[in-house]
N, CA, C and O of each residue as an XYZ file, in Angstrom:
588
protein
N     -14.743     21.156     -5.496
C     -13.738     20.596     -4.619
C     -13.104     19.371     -5.247
O     -13.789     18.571     -5.885
N     -11.828     19.224     -5.074
C     -11.165     18.040     -5.621
C     -11.251     16.904     -4.613
O     -11.261     17.105     -3.398
N     -11.312     15.717     -5.165
C     -11.392     14.542     -4.302
C     -10.033     14.242     -3.704
O      -9.010     14.499     -4.339
N     -10.001     13.699     -2.488
C      -8.713     13.347     -1.894
C      -8.075     12.208     -2.675
O      -8.759     11.291     -3.128
N      -6.757     12.277     -2.828
C      -6.046     11.234     -3.558
C      -5.918     10.002     -2.678
O      -5.654     10.103     -1.480
N      -6.105      8.850     -3.283
C      -5.988      7.585     -2.572
C      -4.554      7.118     -2.729
O      -4.055      6.980     -3.846
N      -3.905      6.878     -1.622
C      -2.517      6.426     -1.657
C      -2.454      5.009     -2.208
O      -3.323      4.190     -1.910
N      -1.429      4.709     -3.014
C      -1.305      3.344     -3.535
C      -1.043      2.363     -2.409
O      -0.355      2.669     -1.435
N      -1.602      1.192     -2.565
C      -1.413      0.145     -1.568
C      -0.065     -0.519     -1.797
O       0.383     -0.657     -2.935
N       0.561     -0.918     -0.739
C       1.792     -1.682     -0.874
C       1.461     -3.116     -0.494
O       1.390     -3.468      0.684
N       1.263     -3.924     -1.508
C       0.842     -5.308     -1.326
C       1.873     -6.210     -1.984
O       2.338     -5.929     -3.088
N       2.223     -7.274     -1.317
C       3.104     -8.254     -1.933
C       2.241     -9.214     -2.737
O       1.043     -9.327     -2.477
N       2.827     -9.910     -3.710
C       2.033    -10.838     -4.516
C       1.306    -11.898     -3.673
O       0.261    -12.404     -4.082
N       1.850    -12.227     -2.517
C       1.201    -13.222     -1.661
C      -0.035    -12.653     -0.972
O      -0.890    -13.409     -0.512
N      -0.135    -11.319     -0.896
C      -1.252    -10.674     -0.200
C      -2.359    -10.210     -1.141
O      -3.188     -9.387     -0.754
N      -2.385    -10.715     -2.346
C      -3.434    -10.340     -3.295
C      -4.774    -10.836     -2.741
O      -4.894    -12.008     -2.384
N      -5.774     -9.964     -2.666
C      -7.069    -10.390     -2.136
C      -7.634    -11.594     -2.890
O      -7.379    -11.771     -4.081
N      -8.390    -12.404     -2.189
C      -8.945    -13.622     -2.769
C     -10.250    -13.276     -3.489
O     -11.339    -13.403     -2.930
N     -10.113    -12.836     -4.742
C     -11.254    -12.482     -5.577
C     -11.078    -13.149     -6.924
O      -9.962    -13.505     -7.302
N     -12.168    -13.320     -7.650
C     -12.074    -13.891     -8.988
C     -11.566    -12.881     -9.993
O     -10.710    -13.201    -10.818
N     -12.088    -11.653     -9.933
C     -11.730    -10.638    -10.919
C     -11.386     -9.323    -10.236
O     -11.924     -8.990     -9.180
N     -10.470     -8.580    -10.869
C     -10.062     -7.270    -10.392
C     -10.196     -6.292    -11.547
O      -9.895     -6.639    -12.690
N     -10.639     -5.085    -11.267
C     -10.692     -4.048    -12.291
C      -9.328     -3.372    -12.374
O      -8.484     -3.537    -11.493
N      -9.129     -2.618    -13.434
C      -7.820     -2.031    -13.686
C      -7.382     -1.093    -12.554
O      -6.198     -1.045    -12.219
N      -8.306     -0.361    -11.972
C      -7.971      0.540    -10.868
C      -7.481     -0.220     -9.638
O      -6.550      0.210     -8.957
N      -8.125     -1.359     -9.364
C      -7.703     -2.177     -8.223
C      -6.305     -2.738     -8.438
O      -5.477     -2.728     -7.527
N      -6.049     -3.227     -9.646
C      -4.732     -3.794     -9.955
C      -3.675     -2.696     -9.884
O      -2.574     -2.924     -9.381
N      -4.003     -1.519    -10.381
C      -3.058     -0.399    -10.343
C      -2.723     -0.030     -8.891
O      -1.561      0.229     -8.576
N      -3.707     -0.004     -8.022
C      -3.447      0.303     -6.611
C      -2.635     -0.791     -5.943
O      -1.709     -0.505     -5.184
N      -2.976     -2.044     -6.219
C      -2.239     -3.158     -5.618
C      -0.765     -3.131     -6.019
O       0.112     -3.363     -5.187
N      -0.499     -2.850     -7.285
C       0.871     -2.875     -7.790
C       1.563     -1.516     -7.653
O       2.749     -1.394     -7.962
N       0.842     -0.504     -7.199
C       1.377      0.853     -7.026
C       1.913      1.410     -8.347
O       3.009      1.968     -8.399
N       1.119      1.249     -9.414
C       1.452      1.841    -10.711
C       0.193      2.496    -11.253
O      -0.898      2.289    -10.722
N       0.341      3.279    -12.298
C      -0.794      3.972    -12.909
C      -1.535      3.046    -13.876
O      -0.923      2.163    -14.476
N      -2.849      3.243    -14.031
C      -3.605      2.402    -14.970
C      -3.096      2.473    -16.405
O      -3.161      1.479    -17.129
N      -2.586      3.641    -16.834
C      -2.098      3.733    -18.212
C      -0.871      2.855    -18.419
O      -0.611      2.407    -19.535
N      -0.108      2.604    -17.345
C       1.044      1.712    -17.443
C       0.550      0.288    -17.704
O       1.137     -0.428    -18.515
N      -0.511     -0.123    -17.034
C      -1.091     -1.457    -17.259
C      -1.581     -1.588    -18.702
O      -1.357     -2.612    -19.347
N      -2.247     -0.550    -19.202
C      -2.741     -0.614    -20.582
C      -1.583     -0.714    -21.563
O      -1.673     -1.430    -22.560
N      -0.489      0.005    -21.284
C       0.690     -0.082    -22.148
C       1.297     -1.473    -22.082
O       1.650     -2.046    -23.112
N       1.420     -2.022    -20.877
C       1.994     -3.369    -20.724
C       1.174     -4.410    -21.489
O       1.733     -5.378    -22.004
N      -0.132     -4.220    -21.564
C      -0.970     -5.162    -22.317
C      -0.573     -5.182    -23.792
O      -0.665     -6.223    -24.442
N      -0.135     -4.046    -24.321
C       0.269     -4.006    -25.722
C       1.658     -4.601    -25.919
O       1.962     -5.093    -27.006
N       2.498     -4.570    -24.906
C       3.876     -5.037    -25.017
C       4.061     -6.489    -24.588
O       4.923     -7.186    -25.123
N       3.267     -6.947    -23.635
C       3.380     -8.309    -23.118
C       2.106     -9.069    -23.475
O       1.061     -8.889    -22.848
N       2.213     -9.912    -24.483
C       1.025    -10.626    -24.964
C       0.525    -11.668    -23.979
O      -0.605    -12.143    -24.098
N       1.353    -12.030    -23.006
C       0.893    -12.983    -21.995
C      -0.049    -12.295    -21.007
O      -0.812    -12.964    -20.310
N       0.000    -10.974    -20.943
C      -0.905    -10.206    -20.085
C      -2.125     -9.852    -20.918
O      -2.092     -8.927    -21.730
N      -3.199    -10.599    -20.706
C      -4.379    -10.439    -21.544
C      -5.638    -10.509    -20.693
O      -6.275    -11.559    -20.620
N      -6.014     -9.378    -20.032
C      -7.234     -9.420    -19.222
C      -8.469     -9.553    -20.102
O      -8.498     -9.078    -21.237
N      -9.463    -10.193    -19.570
C     -10.732    -10.324    -20.285
C     -11.482     -8.999    -20.170
O     -11.175     -8.175    -19.308
N     -12.455     -8.803    -21.035
C     -13.262     -7.588    -20.970
C     -14.695     -7.965    -20.619
O     -15.230     -8.969    -21.090
N     -15.295     -7.136    -19.785
C     -16.694     -7.371    -19.413
C     -17.588     -6.928    -20.562
O     -17.114     -6.383    -21.559
N     -18.856     -7.164    -20.415
C     -19.806     -6.751    -21.443
C     -19.804     -5.255    -21.663
O     -20.145     -4.785    -22.748
N     -19.422     -4.498    -20.639
C     -19.376     -3.040    -20.749
C     -18.002     -2.537    -21.157
O     -17.787     -1.327    -21.231
N     -17.069     -3.441    -21.424
C     -15.753     -3.047    -21.896
C     -14.702     -2.837    -20.821
O     -13.574     -2.449    -21.126
N     -15.060     -3.090    -19.553
C     -14.094     -2.936    -18.470
C     -13.122     -4.119    -18.469
O     -13.516     -5.261    -18.703
N     -11.857     -3.829    -18.203
C     -10.862     -4.890    -18.117
C     -11.055     -5.653    -16.813
O     -11.196     -5.061    -15.743
N     -11.058     -6.971    -16.924
C     -11.192     -7.825    -15.746
C      -9.960     -8.711    -15.651
O      -9.770     -9.624    -16.454
N      -9.125     -8.426    -14.652
C      -7.893     -9.180    -14.441
C      -8.172    -10.340    -13.494
O      -8.823    -10.167    -12.463
N      -7.677    -11.517    -13.846
C      -7.755    -12.664    -12.952
C      -6.559    -12.638    -12.019
O      -5.641    -11.839    -12.206
N      -6.562    -13.495    -11.025
C      -5.471    -13.533    -10.052
C      -4.124    -13.778    -10.741
O      -3.123    -13.154    -10.388
N      -4.101    -14.690    -11.726
C      -2.837    -14.975    -12.416
C      -2.370    -13.755    -13.203
O      -1.165    -13.552    -13.351
N      -3.298    -12.932    -13.715
C      -2.918    -11.696    -14.397
C      -2.283    -10.709    -13.411
O      -1.299    -10.043    -13.733
N      -2.858    -10.623    -12.211
C      -2.326     -9.715    -11.193
C      -0.926    -10.172    -10.774
O      -0.031     -9.347    -10.590
N      -0.741    -11.477    -10.623
C       0.585    -11.991    -10.284
C       1.586    -11.682    -11.393
O       2.744    -11.367    -11.121
N       1.139    -11.774    -12.636
C       2.004    -11.458    -13.765
C       2.366     -9.973    -13.766
O       3.496     -9.616    -14.100
N       1.434     -9.113    -13.400
C       1.718     -7.676    -13.307
C       2.830     -7.438    -12.284
O       3.746     -6.655    -12.536
N       2.754     -8.106    -11.141
C       3.803     -7.968    -10.127
C       5.144     -8.451    -10.671
O       6.179     -7.843    -10.399
N       5.132     -9.529    -11.429
C       6.378    -10.060    -11.977
C       6.959     -9.113    -13.030
O       8.168     -8.886    -13.055
N       6.115     -8.567    -13.890
C       6.582     -7.614    -14.897
C       7.163     -6.382    -14.208
O       8.210     -5.875    -14.611
N       6.488     -5.907    -13.178
C       6.987     -4.744    -12.443
C       8.355     -5.041    -11.840
O       9.250     -4.198    -11.890
N       8.523     -6.225    -11.275
C       9.806     -6.588    -10.686
C      10.903     -6.646    -11.753
O      12.010     -6.154    -11.536
N      10.593     -7.244    -12.898
C      11.583     -7.333    -13.976
C      11.996     -5.952    -14.479
O      13.178     -5.699    -14.712
N      11.023     -5.065    -14.646
C      11.311     -3.757    -15.219
C      11.913     -2.788    -14.208
O      12.871     -2.084    -14.526
N      11.369     -2.741    -13.005
C      11.770     -1.718    -12.044
C      12.895     -2.158    -11.109
O      13.763     -1.354    -10.769
N      12.889     -3.411    -10.695
C      13.900     -3.866     -9.744
C      15.104     -4.498    -10.437
O      16.249     -4.201    -10.094
N      14.844     -5.366    -11.409
C      15.944     -6.038    -12.103
C      16.445     -5.237    -13.289
O      17.444     -5.606    -13.906
N      15.759     -4.130    -13.622
C      16.177     -3.205    -14.666
C      16.219     -3.807    -16.065
O      17.057     -3.417    -16.878
N      15.326     -4.752    -16.356
C      15.240     -5.286    -17.707
C      14.606     -4.235    -18.604
O      13.835     -3.392    -18.147
N      14.942     -4.298    -19.884
C      14.207     -3.496    -20.854
C      12.880     -4.216    -21.103
O      12.698     -5.358    -20.682
N      11.975     -3.555    -21.774
C      10.697     -4.204    -22.081
C      10.940     -5.425    -22.957
O      10.354     -6.484    -22.734
N      11.804     -5.275    -23.949
C      12.128     -6.403    -24.830
C      12.761     -7.545    -24.038
O      12.426     -8.710    -24.249
N      13.669     -7.214    -23.134
C      14.317     -8.245    -22.324
C      13.332     -8.959    -21.413
O      13.388    -10.181    -21.271
N      12.422     -8.198    -20.790
C      11.415     -8.800    -19.920
C      10.463     -9.682    -20.729
O      10.066    -10.757    -20.279
N      10.100     -9.215    -21.929
C       9.212    -10.012    -22.786
C       9.877    -11.339    -23.146
O       9.247    -12.394    -23.068
N      11.151    -11.287    -23.540
C      11.857    -12.511    -23.897
C      12.013    -13.429    -22.689
O      11.910    -14.649    -22.818
N      12.260    -12.853    -21.524
C      12.376    -13.650    -20.307
C      11.077    -14.405    -20.039
O      11.095    -15.609    -19.784
N       9.954    -13.698    -20.098
C       8.658    -14.324    -19.822
C       8.305    -15.366    -20.882
O       7.801    -16.439    -20.550
N       8.564    -15.059    -22.153
C       8.258    -16.011    -23.216
C       9.174    -17.225    -23.131
O       8.735    -18.354    -23.347
N      10.442    -16.994    -22.817
C      11.392    -18.102    -22.687
C      11.039    -19.012    -21.537
O      11.152    -20.234    -21.640
N      10.611    -18.417    -20.440
C      10.227    -19.208    -19.284
C       8.981    -20.036    -19.588
O       8.871    -21.185    -19.161
N       8.050    -19.446    -20.324
C       6.833    -20.169    -20.682
C       7.151    -21.330    -21.623
O       6.541    -22.395    -21.525
N       8.111    -21.124    -22.540
C       8.494    -22.185    -23.477
C       9.233    -23.319    -22.785
O       9.177    -24.465    -23.229
N       9.928    -22.998    -21.693
C      10.681    -24.019    -20.963
C       9.784    -24.872    -20.075
O      10.266    -25.776    -19.393
N       8.500    -24.596    -20.077
C       7.561    -25.440    -19.353
C       7.364    -25.069    -17.901
O       6.920    -25.903    -17.111
N       7.684    -23.829    -17.521
C       7.455    -23.392    -16.150
C       5.945    -23.293    -15.940
O       5.266    -22.530    -16.627
N       5.433    -24.056    -15.003
C       3.983    -24.098    -14.802
C       3.441    -22.798    -14.243
O       2.249    -22.527    -14.382
N       4.276    -21.986    -13.616
C       3.814    -20.713    -13.073
C       3.650    -19.668    -14.157
O       3.010    -18.640    -13.936
N       4.219    -19.915    -15.322
C       4.150    -18.939    -16.402
C       2.943    -19.203    -17.286
O       2.710    -20.341    -17.694
N       2.171    -18.158    -17.586
C       1.081    -18.345    -18.531
C       1.649    -18.567    -19.928
O       2.717    -18.053    -20.262
N       0.942    -19.321    -20.724
C       1.409    -19.620    -22.079
C       1.339    -18.358    -22.919
O       0.389    -17.586    -22.790
N       2.328    -18.132    -23.780
C       2.271    -16.956    -24.639
C       1.157    -17.093    -25.661
O       0.719    -18.195    -25.990
N       0.713    -15.956    -26.148
C      -0.353    -15.936    -27.142
C       0.145    -16.600    -28.408
O       1.312    -16.463    -28.775
N      -0.734    -17.313    -29.068
C      -0.315    -18.021    -30.276
C       0.122    -17.030    -31.345
O      -0.423    -15.929    -31.429
N       1.110    -17.412    -32.172
C       1.610    -16.496    -33.192
C       0.542    -16.024    -34.165
O       0.651    -14.925    -34.708
N      -0.485    -16.829    -34.396
C      -1.512    -16.426    -35.342
C      -2.313    -15.230    -34.840
O      -2.875    -14.492    -35.649
N      -2.379    -15.018    -33.530
C      -3.131    -13.899    -32.986
C      -2.306    -12.621    -32.947
O      -2.868    -11.532    -32.832
N      -0.990    -12.732    -33.041
C      -0.128    -11.567    -32.974
C      -0.048    -10.888    -34.318
O      -0.223    -11.511    -35.365
N       0.221     -9.588    -34.268
C       0.501     -8.889    -35.515
C       1.928     -9.206    -35.916
O       2.772     -9.388    -35.038
N       2.236     -9.281    -37.202
C       3.581     -9.656    -37.641
C       4.657     -8.725    -37.113
O       5.775     -9.174    -36.861
N       4.361     -7.445    -36.936
C       5.367     -6.499    -36.477
C       5.756     -6.744    -35.023
O       6.847     -6.350    -34.612
N       4.900     -7.379    -34.239
C       5.150     -7.577    -32.816
C       5.873     -8.883    -32.511
O       6.246     -9.112    -31.360
N       6.085     -9.750    -33.506
C       6.729    -11.027    -33.235
C       8.190    -10.804    -32.920
O       8.907    -10.144    -33.672
N       8.628    -11.363    -31.795
C      10.004    -11.186    -31.353
C      10.891    -12.274    -31.942
O      10.488    -13.432    -32.053
N      12.086    -11.889    -32.312
C      13.068    -12.844    -32.793
C      13.750    -13.439    -31.572
O      14.223    -12.689    -30.718
N      13.818    -14.776    -31.457
C      14.449    -15.366    -30.282
C      15.894    -14.905    -30.169
O      16.604    -14.795    -31.168
N      16.313    -14.643    -28.960
C      17.675    -14.187    -28.728
C      18.031    -14.349    -27.272
O      17.250    -14.904    -26.499
N      19.193    -13.876    -26.886
C      19.607    -14.031    -25.500
C      18.765    -13.162    -24.569
O      18.311    -12.083    -24.950
N      18.570    -13.636    -23.378
C      17.837    -12.888    -22.376
C      18.775    -11.843    -21.790
O      19.954    -12.116    -21.566
N      18.255    -10.654    -21.544
C      19.073     -9.581    -20.996
C      19.536     -9.950    -19.595
O      18.740    -10.392    -18.766
N      20.810     -9.769    -19.338
C      21.311    -10.022    -17.993
C      21.266     -8.740    -17.202
O      21.212     -7.653    -17.777
N      21.287     -8.852    -15.901
C      21.225     -7.681    -15.040
C      22.499     -6.855    -15.147
O      23.597     -7.405    -15.063
N      22.374     -5.556    -15.327
C      23.515     -4.670    -15.437
C      24.289     -4.625    -14.129
O      25.515     -4.516    -14.130
N      23.574     -4.710    -13.021
C      24.205     -4.565    -11.728
C      24.849     -5.861    -11.239
O      25.385     -5.899    -10.131
N      24.803     -6.921    -12.045
C      25.461     -8.167    -11.686
C      26.951     -8.140    -12.017
O      27.694     -9.028    -11.600
N      27.396     -7.114    -12.771
C      28.794     -7.014    -13.172
C      29.607     -6.556    -11.970
O      29.219     -5.594    -11.307
N      30.724     -7.217    -11.666
C      31.554     -6.803    -10.526
C      32.052     -5.370    -10.702
O      32.325     -4.940    -11.822
N      32.169     -4.637     -9.607
C      32.563     -3.233     -9.677
C      33.976     -3.072    -10.217
O      34.281     -2.039    -10.813
N      34.853     -4.061    -10.030
C      36.210     -3.951    -10.558
C      36.192     -3.901    -12.087
O      36.981     -3.173    -12.690
N      35.309     -4.659    -12.709
C      35.187     -4.632    -14.166
C      34.679     -3.270    -14.621
O      35.182     -2.712    -15.597
N      33.691     -2.737    -13.922
C      33.152     -1.424    -14.273
C      34.214     -0.339    -14.101
O      34.289      0.586    -14.909
N      35.014     -0.444    -13.080
C      36.080      0.538    -12.856
C      37.112      0.484    -13.977
O      37.601      1.522    -14.422
N      37.445     -0.720    -14.434
C      38.390     -0.868    -15.535
C      37.825     -0.233    -16.810
O      38.535      0.472    -17.526
N      36.569     -0.484    -17.081
C      35.924      0.100    -18.260
C      35.910      1.621    -18.150
O      36.163      2.317    -19.134
N      35.618      2.134    -16.970
C      35.588      3.579    -16.740
C      36.951      4.197    -17.037
O      37.030      5.221    -17.716
N      38.024      3.583    -16.534
C      39.376      4.096    -16.757
C      39.721      4.089    -18.247
O      40.308      5.044    -18.755
N      39.357      3.018    -18.941
C      39.646      2.935    -20.370
C      38.880      4.003    -21.154
O      39.414      4.580    -22.101
N      37.646      4.262    -20.767
C      36.861      5.298    -21.439
C      37.452      6.679    -21.195
O      37.461      7.515    -22.098
N      37.946      6.928    -19.984
C      38.587      8.206    -19.698
C      39.855      8.381    -20.531
O      40.141      9.477    -21.011
N      40.609      7.305    -20.699
C      41.822      7.355    -21.534
C      41.463      7.681    -22.990
O      42.142      8.478    -23.638
N      40.415      7.072    -23.485
C      39.971      7.339    -24.856
C      39.522      8.789    -24.987
O      39.817      9.445    -25.986
N      38.812      9.289    -23.987
C      38.358     10.685    -24.007
C      39.555     11.633    -24.025
O      39.528     12.643    -24.728
N      40.592     11.326    -23.270
C      41.804     12.150    -23.264
C      42.471     12.151    -24.624
O      42.959     13.188    -25.073
N      42.502     10.997    -25.293
C      43.116     10.898    -26.620
C      42.349     11.734    -27.656
O      42.944     12.279    -28.585
N      41.035     11.826    -27.486
C      40.205     12.564    -28.437
C      40.265     14.073    -28.248
O      39.825     14.816    -29.125
N      40.800     14.543    -27.124
C      40.843     15.981    -26.857
C      41.856     16.671    -27.695
O      42.019     17.887    -27.591
């Protein structure tokens, strides 16, 4: 018999249970994402660095869980790319925002993963619809010329 599926919890960052440590399954349920997504985010966002128990289980602290919620918001709601979200988080940490965890020191990173500083990605949906309509019309004109 298959086990019944547990529905993901819908929890806001303010409703995170008052615990010292959370396992990956708990964090995945709280944030309503899959555990493999959390493991992938750990490789892409160096500020997300859960500790490991003696048995190798990931142990997320409250600040890690809050960071997971913030990464989810940047990627899913604000539509940032992973690179854009990474630069946003690193830029915010460099600007001295106390809510942001400090980025991992460059000596701990692999050389291939070091990001070149650049502009932070702006939201695509912040562009006024009149501008998008103008671009659409111009693209249609170009398509007609190419026919």
